[in-house]
C-alpha positions as CSV (number, residue, x, y, z in Angstrom):
1,X,163.4,82.9,123.3
2,X,165.6,83.3,126.5
3,X,164.3,84.4,129.9
4,X,166.4,85.8,132.7
5,X,166.3,87.9,135.8
6,X,168.8,90.0,137.8
7,X,168.6,90.3,141.6
8,X,170.6,92.5,144.0
9,X,170.8,92.9,147.8
10,X,172.0,95.6,150.1
11,X,175.3,94.7,151.5
12,X,175.1,93.4,155.1
13,X,176.9,91.3,157.6
14,X,174.7,88.3,156.8
15,X,175.9,88.4,153.2
16,X,179.5,89.0,154.2
17,X,179.6,85.9,156.6
18,X,177.5,83.7,154.4
19,X,174.6,83.3,156.9
20,X,171.9,84.8,154.7
21,X,169.2,82.5,153.5
22,X,167.1,83.3,150.6
23,X,163.9,81.6,149.5
24,X,162.4,81.7,146.0
25,X,158.9,80.7,145.0
26,X,158.5,79.6,141.4
27,X,155.3,79.2,139.6
28,X,155.0,77.6,136.0
29,X,152.2,78.1,133.5
30,X,151.9,77.3,129.8
31,X,149.0,79.9,129.6
32,X,150.2,83.1,131.1
33,X,152.4,84.8,133.7
34,X,149.3,85.8,135.6
35,X,148.3,82.1,135.9
36,X,151.8,81.2,137.0
37,X,151.5,83.8,139.8
38,X,148.1,82.3,140.9
39,X,149.7,78.9,141.2
40,X,152.3,80.4,143.6
41,X,149.6,82.2,145.6
42,X,147.5,78.9,145.9
43,X,150.2,76.3,146.4
44,X,152.8,78.4,148.2
45,X,151.0,80.8,150.6
46,X,153.2,83.2,152.6
47,X,152.6,81.3,155.9
48,X,154.4,78.2,154.5
49,X,158.0,77.8,155.1
50,X,160.4,75.9,153.0
51,X,160.3,73.0,155.5
52,X,156.4,73.0,155.4
53,X,156.6,72.6,151.5
54,X,159.0,69.8,151.8
55,X,156.9,68.0,154.4
56,X,153.7,68.5,152.4
57,X,155.4,67.2,149.2
58,X,156.7,64.1,151.3
59,X,153.1,63.4,152.5
60,X,151.6,63.6,149.1
61,X,154.2,61.2,147.6
62,X,153.5,58.8,150.4
63,X,149.7,59.0,150.2
64,X,149.4,59.0,146.4
65,X,152.3,56.8,145.3
66,X,154.5,54.9,147.8
67,X,151.7,53.6,150.1
68,X,150.1,51.6,147.3
69,X,152.5,48.7,148.0
70,X,153.2,47.7,151.6
71,X,156.0,45.2,152.4
72,X,156.0,42.9,155.4
73,X,158.8,42.3,157.9
74,X,161.3,40.8,155.5
75,X,161.6,44.2,153.8
76,X,162.9,46.0,156.9
77,X,166.4,47.5,157.2
78,X,167.9,44.5,158.9
79,X,166.7,41.9,156.3
80,X,168.4,40.5,153.2
81,X,165.5,42.0,151.2
82,X,166.3,45.6,152.3
83,X,167.9,46.3,149.0
84,X,164.9,45.0,147.1
85,X,162.7,47.2,149.2
86,X,164.7,50.3,148.3
87,X,164.4,49.2,144.6
88,X,160.6,48.8,144.8
89,X,160.0,52.1,146.4
90,X,162.4,53.9,144.0
91,X,160.7,52.3,141.1
92,X,157.2,53.4,142.4
93,X,158.6,56.9,142.7
94,X,159.8,56.9,139.1
95,X,156.4,55.6,137.8
96,X,154.8,58.7,139.3
97,X,156.8,61.2,137.3
98,X,155.2,60.9,133.9
99,X,152.8,61.3,132.1
100,X,152.2,64.9,133.3
101,X,148.8,66.1,134.5
102,X,148.5,69.5,132.7
103,X,144.8,69.8,133.2
104,X,144.0,73.6,133.1
105,X,147.3,74.2,131.5
106,X,146.8,73.1,128.0
107,X,147.7,76.0,125.7
108,X,145.9,74.7,122.7
109,X,142.3,74.0,124.0
110,X,140.4,74.3,127.2
111,X,141.0,71.5,129.7
112,X,139.3,71.0,133.0
113,X,138.4,68.2,135.4
114,X,135.6,67.1,133.1
115,X,138.0,67.2,130.2
116,X,141.5,66.3,131.6
117,X,144.7,66.7,129.7
118,X,147.9,64.7,130.1
119,X,151.1,65.4,128.2
120,X,154.6,63.7,128.1
121,X,153.6,60.4,126.9
122,X,157.1,60.5,125.7
123,X,157.4,56.7,125.1
124,X,153.9,55.4,124.9
125,X,155.2,52.6,122.6
126,X,156.9,51.4,125.8
127,X,154.6,52.5,128.7
128,X,151.6,50.6,127.2
129,X,153.3,47.4,128.2
130,X,153.7,47.8,131.9
131,X,153.4,51.4,133.2
132,X,149.9,52.0,132.3
133,X,148.6,48.5,133.3
134,X,150.3,49.2,136.7
135,X,148.4,52.5,136.8
136,X,145.1,50.7,136.2
137,X,145.7,48.6,139.3
138,X,147.2,51.0,141.8
139,X,146.8,54.6,140.4
140,X,143.3,54.0,139.1
141,X,141.7,57.6,139.3
142,X,144.7,59.3,137.5
143,X,144.7,56.3,135.0
144,X,141.1,57.0,134.1
145,X,142.0,60.7,133.6
146,X,144.9,59.7,131.4
147,X,142.7,57.7,129.2
148,X,140.1,60.5,129.0
149,X,143.1,62.8,128.2
150,X,144.1,60.5,125.3
151,X,140.7,60.8,123.9
152,X,140.7,64.5,124.2
153,X,143.9,64.7,122.1
154,X,142.1,62.7,119.5
155,X,139.0,64.9,119.7
156,X,141.0,68.1,119.4
157,X,143.8,67.1,117.1
158,X,142.4,64.2,115.0
159,X,144.7,61.4,116.1
160,X,145.7,59.5,119.2
161,X,149.4,60.0,120.1
162,X,151.9,57.2,119.9
163,X,154.5,59.5,121.6
164,X,153.8,63.0,122.8
165,X,155.8,65.7,124.4
166,X,155.5,69.6,124.6
167,X,151.9,69.4,123.6
168,X,152.8,67.8,120.3
169,X,152.1,64.3,118.8
170,X,155.2,62.4,117.3
171,X,156.9,60.3,116.6
172,X,155.5,56.7,115.9
173,X,158.0,53.9,116.2
174,X,155.9,51.0,115.1
175,X,152.2,50.5,116.0
176,X,149.4,52.8,117.3
177,X,149.7,51.6,120.8
178,X,147.2,54.1,122.3
179,X,144.7,51.7,120.6
180,X,145.9,49.0,122.9
181,X,145.9,51.4,126.0
182,X,142.2,52.2,125.5
183,X,141.3,48.5,124.8
184,X,143.3,47.4,127.9
185,X,141.2,49.8,130.1
186,X,137.9,48.6,128.4
187,X,138.5,44.8,128.6
188,X,139.4,45.0,132.2
189,X,136.9,47.6,133.5
190,X,133.9,47.2,131.2
191,X,133.7,43.9,129.3
192,X,136.3,41.2,128.4
193,X,136.4,39.4,125.1
194,X,135.0,36.4,126.9
195,X,131.9,38.3,127.7
196,X,132.8,38.7,131.4
197,X,131.7,42.0,132.9
198,X,134.2,44.1,134.7
199,X,133.8,46.0,137.9
200,X,133.7,49.5,136.3
201,X,136.7,50.8,138.2
202,X,137.2,53.5,135.6
203,X,133.8,55.0,136.3
204,X,130.6,55.2,134.3
205,X,131.2,58.5,132.6
206,X,134.0,57.4,130.3
207,X,133.2,58.1,126.6
208,X,133.9,54.7,125.1
209,X,132.1,55.7,121.8
210,X,134.6,58.5,121.2
211,X,137.3,55.9,122.1
212,X,135.9,53.7,119.4
213,X,136.1,56.5,116.9
214,X,139.6,57.3,117.9
215,X,140.9,53.7,117.3
216,X,139.0,53.3,114.1
217,X,140.7,56.5,112.8
218,X,144.1,54.9,113.6
219,X,143.0,51.6,111.9
220,X,141.4,53.0,108.7
221,X,142.7,56.5,107.8
222,X,146.2,56.9,106.4
223,X,147.8,60.1,108.0
224,X,149.2,62.9,106.0
225,X,152.9,62.4,105.1
226,X,155.1,64.7,107.2
227,X,158.8,65.5,106.4
228,X,161.1,63.7,108.8
229,X,164.9,63.6,108.1
230,X,165.3,60.2,109.7
231,X,162.9,58.4,107.2
232,X,162.4,58.4,103.5
233,X,158.6,57.7,103.7
234,X,157.7,60.3,106.4
235,X,154.2,59.8,108.1
236,X,155.9,59.5,111.6
237,X,153.9,62.1,113.5
238,X,150.8,59.9,114.3
239,X,148.5,57.2,113.0
240,X,149.8,54.4,110.8
241,X,152.1,55.6,108.1
242,X,152.2,52.2,106.4
243,X,148.4,51.7,106.5
244,X,148.3,51.6,102.6
245,X,150.4,48.5,102.5
246,X,148.5,46.9,105.4
247,X,145.1,47.3,104.0
248,X,146.1,46.4,100.4
249,X,148.6,43.6,101.0
250,X,147.9,42.5,104.6
251,X,151.6,43.0,105.3
252,X,154.1,45.9,105.1
253,X,156.7,46.0,102.4
254,X,160.2,47.7,102.4
255,X,158.5,50.7,100.6
256,X,158.0,51.8,104.2
257,X,160.6,52.1,106.8
258,X,160.4,50.0,110.0
259,X,158.3,47.6,107.9
260,X,158.8,44.5,110.2
261,X,158.0,46.5,113.3
262,X,154.9,47.9,111.8
263,X,153.9,44.7,110.2
264,X,153.7,42.8,113.5
265,X,152.6,45.7,115.8
266,X,149.6,46.9,113.7
267,X,147.9,43.4,114.0
268,X,148.5,43.6,117.9
269,X,146.6,46.9,117.8
270,X,143.9,45.4,115.7
271,X,143.5,42.6,118.1
272,X,143.0,45.1,120.8
273,X,140.5,46.9,118.7
274,X,138.7,43.7,118.0
275,X,138.4,43.0,121.8
276,X,137.0,46.4,122.4
277,X,134.4,46.6,119.6
278,X,133.2,43.1,120.4
279,X,132.3,44.4,123.9
280,X,130.8,47.5,122.4
281,X,128.5,45.3,120.4
282,X,129.5,46.7,117.0
283,X,128.4,45.0,113.8
284,X,129.5,41.4,113.3
285,X,131.1,42.4,110.0
286,X,133.4,44.9,111.6
287,X,134.1,42.5,114.4
288,X,135.1,39.7,112.0
289,X,137.2,42.1,110.0
290,X,139.3,43.0,113.0
291,X,139.7,39.5,114.1
292,X,141.0,38.6,110.7
293,X,143.4,41.6,110.8
294,X,144.7,40.5,114.2
295,X,146.2,37.5,112.4
296,X,148.1,39.4,109.6
297,X,151.3,39.3,111.6
298,X,151.6,35.8,110.2
299,X,152.2,37.4,106.7
300,X,155.4,39.1,108.2
301,X,156.7,35.6,109.3
302,X,159.2,34.2,107.1
303,X,159.0,30.3,107.5
304,X,162.3,29.6,105.8
305,X,164.5,32.3,107.6
306,X,167.0,30.5,109.8
307,X,170.0,31.0,112.0
308,X,172.5,28.8,113.7
309,X,173.8,29.4,117.3
310,X,177.2,27.6,117.3
311,X,177.1,24.7,119.6
312,X,173.4,25.0,120.3
313,X,171.2,24.4,117.2
314,X,169.8,25.8,114.0
315,X,166.4,27.7,114.4
316,X,163.9,28.3,111.6
317,X,161.1,30.7,111.2
318,X,161.4,34.5,112.0
319,X,159.7,37.8,111.2
320,X,161.3,39.3,108.1
321,X,161.1,42.1,105.6
322,X,159.4,41.7,102.2
323,X,160.2,43.6,99.0
324,X,157.7,45.7,97.1
325,X,156.8,42.5,95.0
326,X,156.0,40.6,98.2
327,X,159.1,38.4,98.0
328,X,161.1,37.9,101.2
329,X,164.3,40.1,101.4
330,X,167.4,38.4,102.6
331,X,169.9,41.2,101.7
332,X,171.7,42.1,104.9
333,X,169.2,40.1,106.8
334,X,170.3,38.3,110.0
335,X,167.8,37.0,112.6
336,X,170.4,37.7,115.3
337,X,170.6,41.4,114.3
338,X,168.4,44.4,113.6
339,X,170.7,45.8,110.8
340,X,170.9,49.4,112.0
341,X,168.0,49.4,114.3
342,X,167.0,52.9,113.5
343,X,164.1,54.9,112.0
344,X,165.1,54.0,108.5
345,X,165.8,50.4,109.2
346,X,163.5,47.4,108.5
347,X,163.0,46.9,112.2
348,X,163.4,49.4,115.1
349,X,165.6,48.6,118.1
350,X,164.8,45.0,118.3
351,X,166.5,41.9,116.9
352,X,164.4,39.7,114.7
353,X,165.1,37.0,117.3
354,X,163.6,39.2,120.0
355,X,160.6,40.1,117.8
356,X,159.9,36.4,117.1
357,X,158.9,36.1,120.8
358,X,156.9,39.3,121.0
359,X,155.3,39.1,117.6
360,X,151.8,38.2,118.8
361,X,151.1,38.1,122.6
362,X,147.5,37.6,121.7
363,X,148.2,34.4,119.8
364,X,151.0,32.4,121.5
365,X,149.4,29.2,120.3
366,X,150.2,30.0,116.7
367,X,153.6,31.5,117.6
368,X,154.6,28.3,119.3
369,X,153.3,26.3,116.3
370,X,155.3,28.3,113.9
371,X,158.4,27.7,115.9
372,X,157.9,24.0,115.8
373,X,155.8,23.1,118.9
374,X,156.4,23.1,122.6
375,X,159.8,21.4,122.7
376,X,161.4,23.5,119.9
377,X,159.7,26.7,121.4
378,X,161.3,25.9,124.8
379,X,164.6,25.1,123.2
380,X,164.7,28.4,121.4
381,X,163.5,30.2,124.5
382,X,166.2,28.7,126.6
383,X,168.8,29.7,124.0
384,X,167.7,33.4,124.3
385,X,169.3,33.6,127.8
386,X,172.7,31.9,126.9
387,X,175.5,34.4,127.1
388,X,177.6,35.4,124.2
389,X,175.1,35.5,121.2
390,X,173.7,39.0,121.7
391,X,174.1,41.8,119.3
392,X,173.5,45.6,119.7
393,X,170.1,47.2,119.3
394,X,171.4,50.7,120.0
395,X,173.6,52.1,122.8
396,X,170.7,53.1,125.0
397,X,169.1,49.6,124.9
398,X,172.0,47.2,125.3
399,X,172.5,45.1,128.4
400,X,174.1,41.8,128.9
401,X,175.5,39.4,126.3
402,X,172.5,37.2,125.6
403,X,170.0,37.5,122.8
404,X,167.4,38.4,125.4
405,X,167.8,42.0,126.2
406,X,166.6,43.1,129.7
407,X,166.8,46.8,128.8
408,X,164.7,46.6,125.7
409,X,160.9,46.7,126.0
410,X,160.2,44.1,123.1
411,X,162.0,41.6,125.4
412,X,159.8,42.5,128.4
413,X,157.5,39.5,128.1
414,X,160.0,36.9,127.0
415,X,161.1,35.4,130.4
416,X,157.4,34.9,131.2
417,X,156.6,32.8,128.1
418,X,157.5,29.6,129.8
419,X,154.1,30.0,131.3
420,X,152.4,29.1,128.0
421,X,153.9,25.5,128.2
422,X,152.4,23.4,131.1
423,X,154.9,22.5,133.8
424,X,157.4,25.2,132.9
425,X,156.5,27.9,135.3
426,X,159.7,27.1,137.3
427,X,161.7,28.4,134.3
428,X,159.9,31.7,134.4
429,X,160.9,31.9,138.1
430,X,164.5,31.1,137.3
431,X,164.8,33.7,134.6
432,X,163.0,36.5,136.2
433,X,165.0,36.2,139.4
434,X,168.2,36.2,137.5
435,X,167.2,39.3,135.5
436,X,166.3,41.3,138.6
437,X,169.4,40.2,140.5
438,X,171.9,40.6,137.6
439,X,170.6,43.8,136.0
440,X,168.7,45.8,138.5
441,X,170.0,47.4,141.7
442,X,169.4,50.4,144.1
443,X,172.3,52.4,142.6
444,X,171.8,55.6,140.7
445,X,172.3,53.6,137.5
446,X,170.4,50.6,138.7
447,X,168.5,49.8,135.4
448,X,169.7,47.9,132.4
449,X,168.7,50.8,130.1
450,X,166.9,54.2,130.2
451,X,163.8,54.0,132.2
452,X,161.6,55.1,129.2
453,X,159.1,57.1,131.2
454,X,158.7,54.5,133.8
455,X,158.6,51.3,131.6
456,X,161.6,49.6,133.2
457,X,160.6,50.7,136.9
458,X,157.1,49.3,136.3
459,X,158.5,46.0,134.8
460,X,160.5,45.7,138.1
461,X,157.6,46.4,140.3
462,X,155.5,43.6,138.6
463,X,158.4,41.2,139.0
464,X,158.8,41.9,142.7
465,X,155.2,41.4,143.3
466,X,155.0,38.2,141.2
467,X,152.7,39.1,138.5
468,X,153.0,40.3,134.8
469,X,150.3,41.9,132.6
470,X,149.6,41.2,129.0
471,X,148.6,44.5,127.6
472,X,145.2,44.5,125.8
473,X,144.2,41.3,127.6
474,X,142.6,40.8,131.0
475,X,145.4,38.4,131.9
476,X,148.3,38.2,134.4
477,X,151.1,35.6,134.2
478,X,152.4,34.5,137.5
479,X,156.1,34.6,138.3
480,X,157.0,34.5,142.1
481,X,157.1,37.3,144.7
482,X,160.4,38.4,146.1
483,X,159.0,39.3,149.6
484,X,157.4,37.0,152.1
485,X,154.5,39.3,152.5
486,X,153.1,42.3,150.6
487,X,149.9,44.1,150.2
488,X,148.9,46.0,147.0
489,X,146.1,48.6,147.2
490,X,143.8,48.1,144.2
491,X,141.6,50.8,142.6
492,X,142.1,53.3,145.4
493,X,139.4,56.0,145.6
494,X,137.0,54.2,143.4
495,X,133.9,52.2,144.1
496,X,135.8,49.1,143.2
497,X,138.5,49.7,145.8
498,X,140.0,46.5,147.3
499,X,143.5,44.9,148.0
500,X,145.6,42.1,146.9
501,X,147.8,40.2,149.4
502,X,150.6,38.2,148.2
503,X,152.4,35.7,150.5
504,X,155.4,33.5,150.0
505,X,155.6,30.7,152.6
506,X,159.0,29.0,153.4
507,X,160.8,31.5,151.1
508,X,164.7,32.0,151.5
509,X,167.6,32.6,149.3
510,X,167.6,28.8,148.3
511,X,163.9,28.1,148.7
512,X,162.1,30.1,145.9
513,X,160.5,27.5,143.7
514,X,156.7,27.4,144.0
515,X,155.5,23.9,145.1
516,X,151.9,25.0,145.4
517,X,150.0,28.1,144.7
518,X,146.6,29.1,146.1
519,X,144.1,31.9,145.2
520,X,141.7,32.8,148.0
521,X,142.3,29.3,149.5
522,X,141.8,27.3,146.3
523,X,144.8,25.5,144.8
524,X,145.7,26.5,141.3
525,X,147.0,24.3,138.6
526,X,147.6,27.2,136.1
527,X,150.2,29.9,136.1
528,X,148.0,32.9,135.4
529,X,145.0,34.8,136.7
530,X,142.3,36.8,135.1
531,X,141.9,40.5,135.8
532,X,138.4,39.7,136.9
533,X,139.8,37.4,139.7
534,X,142.3,40.0,140.9
535,X,139.7,42.8,140.7
536,X,137.7,41.0,143.4
537,X,140.7,41.3,145.8
538,X,142.0,38.5,147.8
539,X,145.0,36.4,148.8
540,X,147.6,34.8,146.5
541,X,149.9,32.5,148.4
542,X,153.0,30.7,147.0
543,X,154.4,27.8,149.0
544,X,158.2,27.6,148.2
545,X,160.7,24.8,148.1
546,X,164.3,24.2,147.1
547,X,163.6,22.3,143.9
548,X,161.5,23.0,140.9
549,X,158.0,21.4,140.9
550,X,155.6,21.1,137.9
551,X,152.5,22.3,139.7
552,X,151.2,24.2,136.7
553,X,150.0,21.4,134.5
554,X,146.4,22.8,133.9
555,X,144.9,25.2,131.4
556,X,147.2,27.3,129.3
557,X,146.8,31.1,129.1
558,X,144.2,32.3,126.6
559,X,145.2,32.4,122.9
560,X,143.3,33.6,119.8
561,X,144.2,30.3,118.1
562,X,143.3,27.1,119.8
563,X,145.9,25.2,121.7
564,X,146.6,21.6,120.2
565,X,144.5,19.9,122.9
566,X,141.6,22.4,122.2
567,X,141.6,21.9,118.5
């Protein structure tokens, strides 16, 4: 359907000399023309000039979005960090664009403030990693409404979305990551897997029982098969299209497309469900079932698969596809590639090498063990950043020439993984600084890939602040801030409202390695913080020097499997 309009004006001297100014007011509604007109009357009254509207929009963006992070003196226009400041605030702006609050404008069911509706979760498979964890911290009230909106979609349509646009679920790349989104909110705001009680920043009226029903539907009910020209097996609209294999075999065979992506991501989602239902005090039988399911990614790990990087080493053990009989498939299999990378491939837009590092963020102890232990893991991690070994994962996601791909979300966590080995935090600092400096800028193409609905901008924000979230866990890995002083407003507008101050002492272009880190005056010997610590607010101080220092020799970040010293 096409819409158009024709306007005409009486000839005048103003038109003739080009001095006539016309103003148009536009209202949009997905419900009716009358409702669109009412939006114009409410938002754009006749007394408001064009300049008034611009000023009001500017004030709203400043109040609601840009003011949530405040940078100290080294971010002013005369400093060497002025470019980073522009990058930070540009990224904040871009995180505020989607998802879209369409409350009151859902054409399918009635939505209102008690039943909010958000659309345009275009890449929920990406935004669950960084964008929504950022929303939890600094845009908390909208974040709570977003989670309620996800549950409303389940209530009205029967499944949570994995991607959604134009009021329609679909497609599902790999896992059902709305499960992780809901669990992330629960373990931070309500109750962590450890039993630690949250501060309740999402509010007391949140329907966690309906959230439980939603994630259990994803985990246990095979969706109807839809026809999709890009896959031979269909079932791409919502839910877990390869659930039949998962429940029967505990891995995904090549009877399904994107079998490796699904085979490693379903268990990540199941870990999130395990964490949430533990806090909801569900039956021990169900809790134990999902804890077991969280380990099934190991059944997608081929211990004999190997590849050689010329002049570096041979590395063994990678995720891999399995045939219908359960045997490993080696036809056209290359750990350095993704063999097509598309909807009909064994793995979607990620090399097997990349996926080996993102296979189980909830069980890095087991990942490191399968790679051969700390030393071999570090050797392989170092090799990820060597130039010249990279292969394409699709034209929209390629950046750099290394196996690590800064424009690809499965690689988001990789440079922070040094934190899982005591004394190696300085390498996290090295790599994260290099990635920001080499691949991000304040130009109009200043990202190493498409922004994926705010995924890359939010990754950048966390890096500039000096923290990185692990989705589905109340855990933040430390990197190092890029400003001497910044203040982050936390949980604004809620009863839990507080702030986080991040300081970097003696920081310069050559002095950026932490020598000591303190949290609220107490010296840390670990390169991570719990959400419960940050949620109390406080001051995180990095004391910088010119050379690396192994200050982080204490406790490793949490892992589902025990670390060797804990076994």
